[in-house]
C-alpha positions as CSV (number, residue, x, y, z in Angstrom):
1,X,142.0,74.2,87.7
2,X,142.5,75.6,91.2
3,X,144.8,73.9,93.7
4,X,141.8,72.6,95.8
5,X,140.3,70.9,92.8
6,X,143.6,69.3,91.9
7,X,144.0,68.0,95.5
8,X,140.5,66.6,95.4
9,X,141.2,64.8,92.2
10,X,144.4,63.3,93.6
11,X,142.5,62.1,96.7
12,X,139.8,60.6,94.6
13,X,142.3,58.8,92.4
14,X,144.1,57.5,95.5
15,X,140.8,56.2,96.9
16,X,140.0,54.5,93.6
17,X,143.4,52.8,93.6
18,X,142.3,51.3,97.0
19,X,145.1,53.0,98.8
20,X,142.8,53.8,101.7
21,X,142.1,51.5,104.6
22,X,139.9,51.5,107.8
23,X,141.6,52.4,111.0
24,X,140.8,50.0,113.9
25,X,140.1,51.6,117.2
26,X,139.6,55.0,115.5
27,X,138.6,56.8,118.8
28,X,141.8,55.6,120.5
29,X,143.9,56.7,117.4
30,X,142.3,60.1,117.4
31,X,142.9,60.5,121.1
32,X,146.6,59.5,120.7
33,X,147.1,62.0,117.9
34,X,145.3,64.8,119.8
35,X,147.4,64.3,122.9
36,X,150.6,64.3,120.8
37,X,149.5,67.5,119.0
38,X,148.6,69.2,122.2
39,X,152.0,68.3,123.7
40,X,153.9,69.6,120.7
41,X,152.0,72.9,120.8
42,X,152.3,73.5,124.5
43,X,154.5,76.6,125.3
44,X,156.6,76.7,128.4
45,X,159.3,79.2,127.4
46,X,159.2,82.8,126.3
47,X,161.8,84.1,123.9
48,X,162.3,87.7,122.8
49,X,164.0,88.4,119.5
50,X,164.2,91.4,117.2
51,X,163.2,91.0,113.6
52,X,162.4,93.3,110.8
53,X,158.7,94.2,110.3
54,X,158.8,92.5,106.9
55,X,160.2,89.3,108.3
56,X,157.6,89.3,111.1
57,X,154.8,89.8,108.5
58,X,156.2,86.8,106.5
59,X,156.3,84.6,109.6
60,X,152.8,85.7,110.6
61,X,151.5,85.0,107.1
62,X,153.1,81.5,107.1
63,X,151.6,80.8,110.6
64,X,148.2,81.8,109.3
65,X,148.5,79.5,106.3
66,X,149.5,76.6,108.6
67,X,146.7,77.4,111.1
68,X,149.0,78.2,113.9
69,X,147.6,80.8,116.3
70,X,149.5,84.0,116.8
71,X,149.6,85.7,120.1
72,X,150.1,89.4,120.2
């Protein structure tokens, strides 16, 4: 069983245990989370550091897994 199938089964089991609930004012909740996310991703400082090529590749791979954009 792949990892996605396992996750889907865990989510389904959680739903069947009635652990999920409706969110009142969903639009407002989404807007609140979106603004928080945008603020946390805003960049206002530039930092230059030296790292090995291997470490840079590891960081870039992890960023790609997490969906974090990489600027070159």
